[in-house]
Every structure is written in structure tokens, then in C-alpha cells.
KEKE-3310 file (N, C-alpha, C; in steps of 0.2 Angstrom, whole numbers, plus 5000, padded with zeros to 4 digits):
npx = (4882:4894:4911:4925:4942:4954:4970:4988:4995:4997:4999:5008:5013:5026:5031:5026:5023:5019:5009:5000:4992:4980:4977:4973:4961:4953:4952:4945:4933:4928:4920:4908:4904:4905:4921:4933:4950:4961:4976:4988:5005:5022:5029:5043:5056:5063:5078:5092:5103:5097:5093:5083:5072:5069:5061:5049:5044:5043:5030:5014:5000:4989:4982:4976:4973:4970:4958:4952:4951:4963:4970:4985:4989:5001:5009:5018:5031:5039:5057:5061:5050:5046:5034:5024:5013:5005:5004:4993:4982:4989:4989:4976:4974:4982:4974:4961:4955:4956:4947:4935:4933:4931:4921:4911:4909:4909:4899:4902:4897:4904:4919:4932:4946:4962:4973:4975:4983:4992:4981:4968:4966:4966:4955:4945:4944:4941:4929:4920:4921:4916:4904:4901:4900:4913:4925:4937:4949:4961:4977:4989:5004:5011:5001:4999:5008:5006:4995:4999:5002:5013:5012:5012:5002:4990:4978:4973:4971:4961:4950:4948:4944:4933:4925:4923:4912:4913:4925:4936:4945:4960:4964:4962:4972:4973:4960:4959:4968:4962:4950:4955:4960:4947:4938:4922:4918:4907:4908:4918:4924:4930:4939:4948:4964:4965:4969:4970:4967:4968:4978:4989:4993:4992:5008:5023:5036:5053:5052:5062:5068:5081:5091:5081:5070:5067:5058:5057:5047:5047:5051:5068:5071:5074:5063:5057:5064:5074:5087:5087:5082:5091:5102:5096:5096:5111:5112:5105:5111:5124:5120:5119:5107:5102:5097:5091:5089:5078:5077:5064:5064:5068:5078:5084:5092:5100:5113:5118:5113:5120:5133:5132:5128:5140:5149:5143:5147:5138:5136:5131:5119:5111:5100:5099:5087:5081:5069:5054:5043:5026:5019:5029:5030:5023:5032:5043:5036:5032:5044:5046:5047:5044:5037:5044:5039:5048:5044:5044:5034:5018:5004:4995:4998:4999:5008:5009:4997:4997:5007:4999:4989:4996:4997:5007:5016:5017:5028:5027:5030:5024:5018:5008:4998:4998:4997:4983:4977:4984:4983:4986:4985:4990:5002:5015:5016:5027:5037:5045:5060:5070:5083:5086:5074:5067:5076:5073:5061:5059:5066:5056:5046:5050:5053:5041:5035:5027:5015:5008:4995:4993:4982:4973:4978:4978:4964:4959:4964:4957:4943:4944:4950:4951:4947:4935:4928:4930:4928:4913:4909:4916:4908:4896:4897:4898:4886:4878:4882:4878:4864:4860:4856:4861:4874:4881:4892:4890:4891:4889)
npy = (5006:4995:4991:4981:4983:4972:4970:4967:4976:4992:5008:5013:5020:5019:5016:5025:5026:5015:5004:5014:5017:5009:5015:5028:5026:5020:5032:5041:5033:5032:5043:5038:5027:5017:5013:5000:4995:4981:4978:4967:4964:4958:4948:4952:4952:4966:4968:4976:4975:4969:4979:4981:4973:4974:4986:4983:4979:4991:4995:5001:4991:4996:5010:5027:5032:5046:5047:5034:5019:5007:4992:4982:4967:4953:4942:4928:4929:4922:4921:4925:4922:4909:4896:4902:4898:4893:4904:4913:4905:4904:4917:4920:4911:4918:4929:4928:4928:4942:4947:4942:4948:4961:4960:4959:4971:4980:4978:4973:4972:4966:4960:4967:4964:4966:4961:4944:4935:4938:4941:4940:4925:4923:4931:4924:4913:4918:4926:4915:4912:4922:4924:4933:4941:4942:4953:4954:4965:4965:4968:4963:4963:4953:4943:4934:4925:4918:4912:4903:4888:4880:4885:4883:4888:4891:4883:4885:4899:4900:4894:4902:4914:4911:4909:4921:4937:4946:4951:4965:4972:4981:4984:4981:4971:4964:4958:4952:4942:4934:4930:4921:4910:4905:4911:4919:4933:4940:4941:4950:4967:4982:4993:5006:5011:5026:5044:5059:5072:5085:5084:5084:5096:5105:5105:5117:5118:5124:5134:5134:5123:5118:5112:5097:5090:5073:5062:5048:5035:5023:5008:5002:4990:4975:4974:4985:4992:5002:5002:5002:5015:5024:5020:5026:5038:5042:5039:5051:5062:5060:5063:5077:5081:5089:5081:5077:5066:5061:5048:5042:5032:5016:5002:4984:4985:4996:4998:4992:5001:5012:5009:5008:5021:5028:5021:5024:5038:5047:5055:5068:5068:5059:5056:5048:5048:5041:5035:5046:5057:5054:5066:5074:5073:5081:5092:5087:5083:5096:5102:5094:5090:5080:5064:5047:5030:5015:5001:4985:4975:4980:4981:4993:5007:5020:5031:5035:5040:5051:5060:5064:5071:5081:5088:5084:5076:5059:5045:5029:5012:4996:4986:4980:4988:5002:5004:5003:5016:5025:5039:5046:5059:5062:5056:5044:5026:5012:4999:4987:4986:4990:5001:5010:5012:5018:5031:5036:5039:5048:5059:5061:5065:5077:5085:5088:5094:5105:5102:5096:5098:5105:5107:5100:5088:5086:5087:5076:5066:5071:5067:5054:5047:5053:5052:5056:5051:5037:5032:5032:5021:5011:5010:5007:4994:4988:4990:4984:4970:4968:4970:4960:4944:4935:4936:4935:4927:4910:4904:4894)
npz = (5063:5066:5064:5063:5061:5056:5054:5051:5046:5051:5057:5071:5088:5086:5074:5064:5051:5045:5035:5031:5022:5025:5037:5033:5027:5037:5044:5037:5036:5048:5049:5045:5051:5066:5072:5077:5079:5078:5077:5076:5082:5079:5093:5102:5115:5124:5120:5118:5109:5097:5088:5077:5080:5092:5093:5092:5105:5111:5106:5112:5120:5118:5110:5105:5089:5079:5085:5085:5093:5095:5095:5100:5101:5104:5093:5087:5076:5064:5057:5040:5034:5039:5041:5036:5030:5041:5047:5048:5055:5067:5071:5072:5085:5094:5096:5098:5110:5114:5104:5107:5119:5116:5108:5117:5123:5112:5101:5088:5069:5058:5052:5045:5036:5031:5018:5013:5018:5033:5039:5034:5033:5048:5051:5045:5053:5066:5062:5063:5076:5083:5077:5066:5050:5039:5027:5015:5010:4997:4995:4989:4980:4975:4972:4962:4964:4975:4972:4962:4954:4960:4973:4991:4998:4992:4991:5004:5003:4992:4998:5009:5002:4997:5007:5013:5014:5003:4992:4992:4979:4976:4963:4945:4942:4953:4955:4943:4945:4955:4949:4940:4945:4950:4958:4959:4948:4953:4966:4969:4972:4965:4973:4973:4982:4992:4992:5003:4998:5002:5010:5001:4992:4978:4967:4966:4959:4954:4940:4930:4928:4931:4940:4933:4944:4949:4957:4968:4977:4990:4997:5000:4991:4980:4971:4970:4960:4959:4954:4941:4938:4943:4935:4924:4927:4926:4913:4906:4912:4905:4893:4895:4901:4913:4928:4943:4956:4968:4982:4992:5007:5014:5017:5013:5003:5003:5003:4992:4983:4986:4984:4970:4967:4970:4961:4949:4949:4954:4966:4968:4961:4963:4978:4993:5003:5014:5026:5029:5039:5035:5035:5029:5015:5006:5006:4999:4987:4983:4977:4966:4949:4940:4944:4948:4946:4946:4948:4949:4954:4958:4968:4968:4970:4981:4983:4969:4968:4977:4972:4960:4965:4969:4957:4950:4935:4931:4928:4925:4928:4919:4930:4937:4945:4943:4930:4926:4931:4927:4915:4897:4899:4912:4914:4909:4904:4905:4900:4912:4922:4914:4909:4898:4892:4903:4904:4890:4892:4902:4897:4885:4893:4899:4887:4883:4893:4897:4891:4900:4911:4927:4936:4929:4931:4945:4948:4940:4949:4960:4956:4956:4966:4979:4996:5000:4989:4989:5002:5004:4995:5000:5012:5007:5002:5015:5019:5010:5012:5026:5024:5016:5016:5009:5005:5017:5028:5031:5046:5053)
capx = (4885:4900:4916:4931:4946:4959:4976:4995:4998:4993:5003:5007:5017:5034:5031:5020:5020:5018:5002:4997:4986:4974:4975:4970:4955:4950:4952:4939:4927:4925:4915:4901:4902:4909:4927:4939:4956:4966:4983:4993:5012:5026:5032:5050:5058:5067:5085:5094:5107:5093:5088:5078:5066:5068:5057:5041:5042:5041:5023:5009:4996:4982:4982:4970:4975:4965:4951:4951:4954:4968:4972:4991:4990:5007:5009:5024:5033:5046:5062:5062:5043:5046:5028:5019:5006:5002:5004:4984:4979:4993:4987:4969:4975:4984:4970:4954:4953:4955:4943:4930:4933:4930:4914:4907:4908:4908:4895:4904:4893:4907:4926:4936:4952:4967:4978:4972:4989:4989:4976:4961:4965:4964:4949:4940:4942:4938:4922:4916:4922:4911:4898:4899:4904:4920:4927:4946:4953:4967:4982:4996:5006:5013:4996:4999:5015:5003:4989:5002:5002:5018:5011:5010:4997:4985:4972:4971:4969:4956:4945:4946:4942:4926:4921:4921:4906:4914:4932:4938:4952:4963:4965:4960:4976:4971:4953:4962:4973:4957:4946:4959:4959:4940:4934:4917:4919:4903:4910:4924:4922:4936:4938:4955:4967:4964:4972:4967:4970:4969:4986:4994:4990:4997:5015:5026:5043:5056:5050:5068:5069:5088:5090:5075:5070:5063:5056:5053:5046:5047:5057:5075:5072:5074:5056:5055:5067:5078:5095:5086:5081:5098:5106:5094:5099:5117:5112:5101:5116:5128:5118:5118:5101:5103:5093:5093:5083:5078:5072:5063:5063:5073:5078:5090:5096:5103:5122:5121:5111:5125:5138:5129:5129:5147:5153:5142:5148:5132:5134:5128:5114:5106:5100:5095:5084:5079:5062:5053:5036:5022:5017:5033:5030:5021:5037:5047:5032:5033:5051:5047:5044:5043:5038:5045:5038:5051:5043:5044:5026:5014:4996:4991:5003:4997:5012:5008:4991:4998:5009:4994:4985:5000:4998:5014:5015:5021:5031:5025:5031:5018:5020:5003:4993:4996:4995:4976:4973:4988:4981:4990:4984:4993:5008:5017:5017:5032:5040:5049:5067:5074:5085:5085:5067:5066:5078:5071:5053:5059:5068:5050:5041:5053:5053:5034:5033:5021:5008:5005:4991:4993:4976:4969:4980:4975:4957:4959:4965:4951:4938:4944:4955:4950:4944:4929:4925:4932:4924:4907:4910:4917:4902:4891:4899:4896:4879:4876:4883:4873:4858:4859:4858:4865:4880:4883:4896:4887:4896:4886)
capy = (5000:4994:4989:4979:4982:4968:4971:4967:4982:4997:5012:5014:5025:5017:5015:5030:5026:5008:5003:5022:5016:5006:5019:5032:5023:5021:5040:5043:5029:5034:5049:5035:5021:5016:5009:5000:4992:4976:4977:4963:4965:4953:4948:4952:4956:4972:4967:4983:4973:4968:4986:4980:4969:4976:4991:4980:4978:4998:4998:4999:4986:5000:5017:5030:5035:5049:5046:5027:5014:5003:4986:4979:4960:4950:4937:4925:4929:4918:4924:4923:4919:4902:4894:4907:4894:4893:4912:4916:4902:4906:4924:4918:4908:4922:4936:4926:4930:4948:4949:4939:4952:4968:4960:4960:4978:4983:4972:4974:4968:4964:4960:4969:4962:4969:4956:4938:4932:4932:4944:4936:4919:4924:4934:4918:4909:4923:4927:4909:4911:4927:4923:4938:4940:4946:4953:4955:4969:4962:4973:4960:4965:4947:4938:4929:4919:4915:4909:4899:4880:4879:4887:4879:4892:4891:4879:4888:4905:4900:4892:4908:4919:4908:4909:4927:4938:4950:4953:4971:4971:4987:4984:4976:4966:4959:4955:4946:4935:4930:4927:4917:4904:4902:4916:4922:4939:4944:4942:4956:4974:4985:5000:5008:5015:5033:5049:5064:5078:5091:5084:5085:5101:5107:5109:5123:5117:5129:5134:5134:5115:5117:5105:5094:5086:5069:5060:5041:5033:5016:5003:5000:4983:4974:4973:4993:4994:5007:5000:5004:5021:5026:5020:5029:5045:5042:5040:5057:5067:5059:5066:5084:5082:5090:5079:5076:5061:5060:5042:5042:5026:5013:4994:4980:4987:5003:4998:4990:5006:5017:5007:5010:5028:5028:5018:5029:5045:5052:5057:5073:5067:5054:5056:5042:5052:5037:5037:5052:5056:5056:5073:5078:5071:5087:5096:5083:5084:5103:5102:5088:5090:5072:5057:5040:5023:5011:4995:4978:4974:4985:4981:4999:5012:5025:5036:5038:5045:5056:5064:5066:5075:5088:5090:5080:5071:5054:5039:5022:5004:4991:4982:4977:4992:5010:5005:5003:5020:5032:5040:5049:5066:5063:5052:5039:5018:5009:4993:4988:4983:4993:5009:5013:5014:5025:5037:5038:5042:5055:5064:5062:5070:5083:5088:5089:5095:5110:5100:5092:5104:5103:5107:5094:5081:5086:5087:5069:5062:5071:5064:5046:5044:5057:5047:5058:5047:5031:5030:5030:5015:5005:5010:5004:4987:4986:4990:4978:4963:4967:4969:4954:4937:4929:4938:4935:4920:4905:4902:4888)
capz = (5060:5069:5060:5066:5056:5058:5050:5054:5044:5053:5060:5079:5090:5085:5067:5063:5043:5043:5034:5031:5016:5029:5043:5031:5024:5044:5047:5033:5037:5056:5048:5043:5055:5072:5070:5080:5075:5080:5073:5080:5081:5083:5100:5103:5120:5124:5120:5115:5104:5092:5086:5071:5081:5099:5094:5093:5113:5112:5105:5117:5119:5117:5110:5101:5083:5075:5088:5084:5097:5091:5100:5096:5103:5101:5089:5085:5068:5063:5052:5033:5032:5040:5044:5033:5028:5046:5051:5049:5061:5073:5073:5076:5091:5099:5096:5098:5117:5114:5100:5110:5125:5112:5105:5122:5125:5106:5097:5080:5064:5053:5052:5039:5036:5025:5016:5016:5022:5037:5043:5031:5036:5054:5051:5043:5060:5070:5061:5065:5082:5086:5074:5062:5043:5037:5022:5014:5005:4995:4992:4990:4973:4972:4973:4958:4967:4981:4968:4957:4954:4965:4979:4997:5003:4986:4993:5011:5001:4989:5003:5014:4998:4996:5014:5016:5011:4997:4992:4989:4976:4975:4957:4941:4942:4959:4953:4938:4948:4958:4944:4936:4950:4950:4962:4955:4948:4955:4973:4970:4971:4964:4977:4974:4987:4991:4995:5007:4993:5007:5014:4996:4988:4970:4970:4963:4958:4950:4932:4927:4928:4930:4937:4934:4949:4950:4964:4968:4985:4991:5001:4996:4989:4973:4967:4967:4953:4958:4951:4934:4939:4944:4928:4919:4928:4924:4904:4905:4914:4901:4888:4896:4903:4921:4932:4950:4958:4977:4983:4999:5008:5018:5015:5014:4997:5002:5003:4985:4979:4987:4980:4963:4965:4969:4955:4942:4951:4955:4973:4969:4957:4967:4985:4996:5009:5020:5028:5033:5041:5029:5034:5027:5009:5002:5005:4993:4981:4981:4973:4961:4943:4938:4949:4942:4949:4941:4951:4946:4956:4963:4966:4966:4971:4984:4981:4963:4967:4980:4967:4956:4969:4969:4951:4947:4929:4933:4924:4929:4924:4919:4935:4939:4948:4941:4923:4925:4932:4923:4908:4894:4902:4919:4913:4903:4906:4901:4901:4917:4921:4908:4911:4893:4891:4908:4902:4885:4893:4906:4891:4882:4898:4899:4881:4883:4900:4896:4890:4906:4915:4934:4938:4927:4934:4951:4946:4939:4957:4966:4954:4956:4972:4984:5001:5000:4984:4990:5008:5003:4991:5006:5016:5002:5003:5022:5019:5005:5015:5032:5022:5011:5019:5004:5005:5024:5030:5034:5051:5057)
cpx = (4892:4905:4922:4937:4952:4965:4983:4998:4995:4998:5003:5013:5024:5035:5025:5018:5018:5011:4998:4991:4980:4972:4970:4962:4950:4948:4945:4933:4924:4919:4908:4900:4906:4915:4932:4944:4959:4971:4988:5000:5016:5029:5039:5051:5062:5074:5088:5099:5103:5088:5082:5072:5064:5062:5049:5040:5040:5033:5019:5004:4990:4984:4977:4973:4971:4959:4949:4955:4958:4972:4980:4993:4996:5006:5016:5025:5038:5050:5060:5055:5043:5039:5023:5013:5002:5000:4997:4981:4983:4990:4980:4969:4977:4979:4962:4952:4951:4949:4936:4928:4930:4922:4909:4904:4905:4905:4896:4899:4897:4915:4928:4944:4956:4973:4975:4977:4993:4983:4969:4961:4962:4957:4943:4938:4939:4929:4917:4916:4917:4904:4897:4902:4909:4921:4936:4946:4960:4972:4989:4998:5008:5008:4996:5005:5010:4998:4993:5001:5007:5017:5009:5004:4989:4978:4969:4968:4962:4949:4943:4943:4934:4922:4919:4916:4907:4922:4933:4945:4955:4964:4963:4965:4974:4964:4955:4964:4966:4952:4950:4960:4952:4937:4929:4918:4913:4904:4916:4921:4930:4935:4946:4957:4966:4970:4967:4971:4972:4976:4991:4991:4994:5004:5018:5033:5046:5055:5056:5070:5077:5091:5083:5075:5065:5063:5054:5052:5045:5053:5063:5076:5072:5068:5053:5059:5072:5085:5093:5085:5087:5102:5103:5096:5106:5117:5109:5107:5122:5127:5116:5112:5101:5097:5096:5087:5084:5074:5072:5061:5068:5072:5085:5094:5100:5110:5124:5119:5118:5131:5138:5130:5137:5150:5150:5144:5143:5130:5130:5121:5108:5106:5095:5092:5083:5072:5061:5045:5032:5019:5023:5034:5028:5027:5041:5042:5032:5038:5051:5044:5041:5042:5039:5043:5041:5050:5042:5036:5024:5006:4992:4995:5000:5001:5011:5002:4993:5002:5005:4990:4989:5000:5004:5012:5019:5023:5030:5027:5025:5020:5014:4996:4992:4995:4987:4973:4977:4985:4986:4989:4988:4999:5009:5017:5022:5034:5044:5056:5070:5076:5085:5078:5065:5069:5075:5064:5053:5061:5061:5047:5043:5052:5046:5030:5027:5015:5004:5001:4991:4987:4971:4971:4978:4967:4955:4959:4959:4945:4938:4946:4953:4946:4937:4925:4925:4929:4917:4905:4911:4910:4896:4891:4897:4889:4875:4877:4879:4866:4855:4861:4862:4871:4885:4888:4891:4893:4895:4888)
cpy = (5000:4990:4987:4978:4978:4969:4971:4973:4987:5003:5012:5019:5025:5018:5019:5030:5019:5006:5010:5021:5013:5012:5026:5031:5024:5028:5043:5040:5029:5040:5045:5030:5022:5011:5007:4994:4986:4975:4974:4965:4960:4954:4947:4956:4962:4970:4972:4981:4971:4974:4985:4978:4972:4982:4989:4979:4985:5000:4997:4994:4990:5006:5020:5033:5038:5047:5040:5023:5008:4998:4983:4972:4958:4943:4934:4925:4926:4921:4920:4920:4911:4901:4899:4904:4895:4899:4913:4912:4904:4913:4924:4915:4913:4929:4935:4929:4937:4951:4946:4945:4959:4967:4960:4967:4982:4979:4973:4969:4964:4964:4962:4969:4965:4964:4950:4934:4938:4935:4941:4930:4919:4926:4928:4914:4913:4925:4922:4909:4916:4928:4930:4937:4944:4946:4955:4961:4966:4967:4970:4960:4958:4941:4932:4923:4916:4910:4903:4891:4877:4880:4883:4882:4893:4889:4884:4895:4905:4898:4899:4913:4918:4909:4916:4931:4941:4950:4961:4970:4979:4989:4979:4971:4960:4955:4949:4940:4930:4926:4921:4910:4902:4905:4920:4930:4943:4945:4946:4962:4977:4992:5001:5010:5022:5038:5054:5070:5085:5090:5085:5090:5101:5109:5114:5123:5124:5128:5134:5128:5115:5117:5102:5089:5080:5065:5053:5040:5026:5013:5001:4993:4982:4976:4981:4996:5000:5008:5004:5012:5026:5026:5024:5037:5046:5042:5048:5061:5067:5063:5074:5085:5083:5087:5077:5072:5060:5053:5044:5035:5023:5005:4991:4980:4992:5003:4996:4997:5012:5015:5008:5016:5030:5026:5023:5036:5049:5053:5063:5074:5063:5054:5051:5045:5047:5037:5044:5051:5057:5063:5078:5078:5076:5091:5093:5086:5091:5105:5098:5091:5085:5067:5051:5035:5018:5002:4989:4974:4979:4982:4987:5005:5018:5031:5040:5043:5051:5062:5066:5071:5081:5091:5088:5075:5065:5049:5032:5016:5001:4985:4979:4981:4998:5009:5005:5010:5027:5033:5045:5057:5068:5060:5048:5032:5016:5003:4994:4984:4985:5000:5013:5016:5020:5030:5040:5042:5047:5059:5066:5066:5076:5088:5091:5092:5100:5109:5097:5098:5101:5102:5103:5088:5080:5085:5079:5064:5063:5067:5057:5043:5047:5052:5049:5054:5041:5028:5029:5023:5009:5004:5006:4997:4985:4985:4984:4970:4963:4967:4964:4949:4934:4931:4937:4928:4916:4903:4896:4881)
cpz = (5064:5066:5065:5060:5059:5053:5054:5051:5046:5057:5067:5080:5089:5078:5064:5054:5041:5042:5033:5027:5020:5034:5039:5029:5031:5045:5043:5035:5043:5055:5046:5047:5061:5070:5076:5077:5080:5075:5076:5077:5083:5089:5100:5109:5120:5125:5115:5108:5098:5089:5082:5074:5088:5099:5093:5101:5115:5110:5109:5114:5115:5115:5106:5095:5079:5078:5087:5089:5093:5097:5096:5100:5099:5098:5088:5078:5067:5058:5046:5032:5033:5043:5040:5032:5034:5050:5053:5055:5067:5075:5076:5083:5096:5100:5098:5105:5117:5109:5103:5116:5121:5110:5111:5124:5118:5101:5090:5076:5059:5054:5045:5039:5030:5024:5018:5020:5026:5039:5040:5033:5043:5055:5050:5049:5065:5068:5062:5073:5086:5082:5070:5055:5043:5029:5021:5009:5003:4991:4988:4981:4971:4974:4969:4959:4971:4978:4963:4958:4959:4973:4985:5000:4997:4988:4998:5008:4998:4994:5007:5009:4997:5002:5016:5010:5004:4998:4989:4986:4975:4968:4952:4941:4948:4957:4947:4941:4951:4955:4941:4940:4952:4955:4958:4955:4951:4964:4974:4968:4970:4968:4977:4980:4986:4993:4998:5002:4997:5010:5007:4991:4981:4972:4965:4963:4954:4942:4928:4924:4926:4937:4936:4939:4948:4957:4964:4975:4985:4996:4997:4996:4982:4969:4967:4961:4953:4954:4944:4934:4940:4938:4923:4920:4925:4916:4904:4906:4908:4895:4890:4898:4911:4925:4938:4954:4966:4977:4990:5000:5011:5016:5015:5008:4997:5001:4996:4981:4981:4983:4972:4961:4964:4963:4949:4944:4951:4962:4973:4965:4959:4974:4988:5002:5015:5021:5032:5035:5035:5029:5030:5018:5005:5002:4999:4987:4978:4977:4967:4954:4939:4943:4944:4948:4945:4944:4946:4948:4960:4963:4966:4966:4973:4982:4975:4963:4971:4976:4962:4959:4969:4962:4947:4941:4932:4927:4928:4924:4923:4923:4939:4942:4943:4933:4921:4928:4929:4917:4903:4897:4908:4918:4908:4907:4902:4904:4908:4916:4916:4907:4905:4891:4898:4906:4895:4887:4899:4902:4888:4886:4898:4893:4880:4889:4900:4895:4895:4911:4922:4938:4936:4930:4941:4951:4945:4946:4960:4964:4956:4963:4979:4989:5001:4994:4986:4996:5006:5000:4996:5011:5013:5002:5009:5021:5016:5009:5022:5031:5018:5014:5015:5004:5012:5024:5034:5040:5055:5054)
residu = (MET:LYS:ILE:LEU:ILE:TYR:SER:VAL:LEU:PHE:PRO:ASN:SER:VAL:GLN:ASN:THR:TYR:GLY:MET:PHE:VAL:SER:GLU:ARG:VAL:ARG:PHE:LEU:LYS:ASN:HIS:CYS:GLU:ILE:LYS:VAL:VAL:ALA:PRO:VAL:PRO:PHE:PHE:PRO:ASN:ILE:SER:ILE:PHE:LYS:LYS:TRP:THR:LYS:TYR:SER:LEU:ILE:PRO:LYS:PHE:GLU:VAL:ILE:ASP:GLY:VAL:GLU:VAL:TYR:HIS:PRO:ARG:PHE:LEU:LEU:PHE:PRO:LYS:ASN:ILE:PHE:ARG:LYS:TYR:LEU:GLY:PHE:LEU:LEU:TYR:LEU:THR:THR:ARG:THR:LEU:ILE:LYS:THR:ILE:LYS:LYS:ASP:TYR:ASN:PHE:ASP:LEU:ILE:HIS:ALA:HIS:PHE:ALA:VAL:PRO:SER:GLY:ILE:ALA:ALA:SER:HIS:LEU:SER:LYS:TYR:VAL:ASN:VAL:PRO:PHE:ILE:ILE:THR:GLU:HIS:PHE:SER:LYS:LEU:HIS:GLU:ASP:LEU:SER:ILE:ASN:SER:ASN:ILE:LYS:LYS:LYS:LEU:ILE:LYS:VAL:TYR:ASN:LYS:ASN:SER:LEU:ILE:ILE:ALA:VAL:SER:GLU:LYS:ILE:LYS:SER:ASP:LEU:VAL:ASN:VAL:GLY:ILE:LYS:LYS:GLU:ARG:ILE:ARG:ILE:ILE:PRO:ASN:GLY:VAL:ASP:CYS:ASN:LYS:PHE:PRO:ILE:SER:PHE:PRO:SER:LYS:LYS:MET:ASN:PRO:ILE:ARG:LEU:LEU:SER:ILE:GLY:GLY:LEU:ILE:GLU:SER:LYS:GLY:PHE:ILE:TYR:LEU:ILE:LYS:ALA:VAL:LYS:MET:LEU:ASN:GLU:ASN:ASN:ILE:ASN:VAL:VAL:LEU:THR:ILE:ILE:GLY:GLU:GLY:LYS:GLN:ARG:SER:ASP:LEU:GLU:ASN:LEU:ILE:LYS:LYS:LEU:LYS:LEU:ASP:GLU:LYS:VAL:ILE:LEU:LYS:GLY:ASN:ILE:LEU:HIS:SER:GLN:LEU:LYS:ASP:TYR:PHE:ASN:LYS:THR:HIS:ILE:PHE:VAL:LEU:PRO:SER:LEU:PHE:GLU:SER:PHE:SER:VAL:VAL:THR:ILE:GLU:ALA:LEU:SER:CYS:GLY:ILE:PRO:VAL:ILE:VAL:THR:LYS:CYS:GLY:GLY:PRO:GLU:TYR:PHE:VAL:THR:ASP:GLU:VAL:GLY:LEU:ILE:ILE:LYS:LYS:GLU:ASN:GLU:ASN:ILE:LEU:ALA:ASP:ASN:ILE:GLU:LYS:MET:ILE:ASN:SER:TYR:LYS:TYR:TYR:ASN:LYS:ASN:LYS:ILE:ARG:GLN:TYR:CYS:LYS:ASN:ASN:PHE:ASP:TYR:LYS:ILE:ILE:SER:PRO:LYS:ILE:ILE:SER:THR:TYR:GLU:GLN:ILE:LEU:SER:ASN:SER:SER:LEU:LYS:LEU:GLU:VAL:ASN)
# end
């Protein structure tokens, strides 16, 4: 069985953590089938004054990552999501020659796209172009917005979802969004994101819990809810609960968060670590007592299961993804966008911390989210499509 993964979110030698949740799947899937990856990247000339964008010019057109061949064709990406509605078709036009060339030497059986916009839309055209079926794994945390009444891309998305063989949803929330717009639930498989539990061993933070170390991970953007968490840290310390928060990630909200930290006089209590290598995460988990996810929207939350793999109890907001897998045994689920509720529940977990069993938390993660469990489910989906003609895309 030969599979072509198609995704604009995928790591490369310049952005080695970009789309790790896709590449980690690939790393385990390659043990069960042959895989090649097409991961298009935006075109931008090497102009040093545009530091944010010129990095794309440094990405090689071809490289091997974890033993898998990865192609990086270029496509035009317009600023501020202009022409987003047409991006999938533009992506198809700029990659179809490469796809056809790959097909000649590597006669793949199936295209597996990640995210309907833009990769799934492009894949719908490519599948017809090279006469193979395709599937989509949908991760998008704000899918409900794309499928809302006022969305200018809704009709196009529904058409694409109905054309592919099957849809893999990473959470119940994604499945619900799809069913609500008429996608038949029989065509949707829920296969969550996974974790390599060997990479994230059980943690051993200081038993003294003074200070109590909190960790949160995500892009420094409004939808991650870090403003509420920082305010909660202020409230806890004012109540003589010695907590220190580390936030790993980078983004456009950094200056706002820095100003808030300064205003609340939390310079020694809140650390904005910035981006780190994925391989370094375990070092931070090892110092963490409680992991907190204050997000407003999440389709799943891979960082939460990485924390669970380390045996760390978690506090997550009801934001779309994690509330479907966080149980009382491993953590707490709370309302979003409320620093008071965050502070109260962090204090609640601190007071009941001894009741959280690290070994049980880790075992729960291994039983449900280890890639050794997840990968066979994806392979089974591939086999079902390729063996059942009624599921195959009618490309003629």
C-alpha cells in the first residue's frame, strides 16, 4: 500500500516544529505502509529585510525527514487570508505537475490530506487528475466558522467533504460540526491525534511544590487565552499561593502579554519562554506540577496528551477538543475566558494534588493516544477505502 500525504502543515529543516502532529503520524505510519509527503510552502524571495517571510526561501524543495521523502513545492500565499476561498485551487494548479511526476515513479494508491482548507480542496482536484481516491483528516479548531451561514467557503467545503472517500475527524467536536451541515456520520471516522509516549516519560517535579510550577504551551495569540491564565496567576499569588507559570510558544500577542506581566508585577512569576525544539519539551514537563490549557478554541490539543504521557494532571477549558478526553482521574474541565474560574480550579487541584496518580494518568494516555494504538486505526481506514469500491471516489 502506497500513500501520499498532502499537507501545507508539515515540518521542514527551517521550521522543524511546524505541523509536528502530522509528521509524528507519518513517522509511525511508515512502519505499516509506504509513504511520501508533499508539503507545499509559500513562495517568497530571499530578501533579508523581510525576516518573517524570507525563511521560506531557505526551505529545500526536497528533503528526507525520519526516512520519508518530503517535497516542498512553492505556491502563492496572499497576506491576511486574501483569496482564501480560492487557495485550494491555486495550490492544485501549482502542484499538479509534481504530483503527476511522483505518480509515475511512485504509483500511490491514496492521497491523504490534512485540513480541508487548503490541502483537502487541492487534493479533491488532484485525486481526479491522477485518478486515485483521497481522504481528509480535519483538525481545524474553528471549523464551525467555515461552515457557518455567513461563510463564503461553506458550499465549497461541503462539496469537497462529500467527494472524498472518508473523513477522519480528530475529535467529537469536529464530527459534530460536520454532521450539523449534512455530512453523513457514517462517512466520518474519529481518530484522535496521538503521542509517542516513549518521547514523553513520566515526570518528577519537586515534591515540595514551593513554588508550584505551572506550564502552558501554544502560540501567543488571543485564542490561546493566556491573558486569563496570567491574571489567574496574579490572583493566586495575592492569596499567598506561590505559583510560577512558564509559557512556551511565540506569536503576535507577545508584546501585549509582556505589558500585562509588567503591569501586574509578575516578572518573576510568569516566564515567556518562546519557541523551543520539540525534543526539549520533556525537560519542561519534567519540572511541571500542573499543565494548564486556557484556550478559547482547540480541535484536540496534542500538548495536553503530551502532558498526560508524563503523568501530569491537567486543567483544560471547554474549548472544543480536550473536554472529550480529559476525565476526572487525569484533570479538570472548566469554562473558558474566566480568570476567576482558572484561579479557583488551579487552587482546587493544588489542594487535591495527592489524589492524582501519575502512573494511572500515563497509562490512560498510553491506552488511548499512543501512536502504537492510533496508527493501526489509520491503516485500517486506508485498507477499508482501498478494498471497498463503494467508498472510493468516483473520479470519472
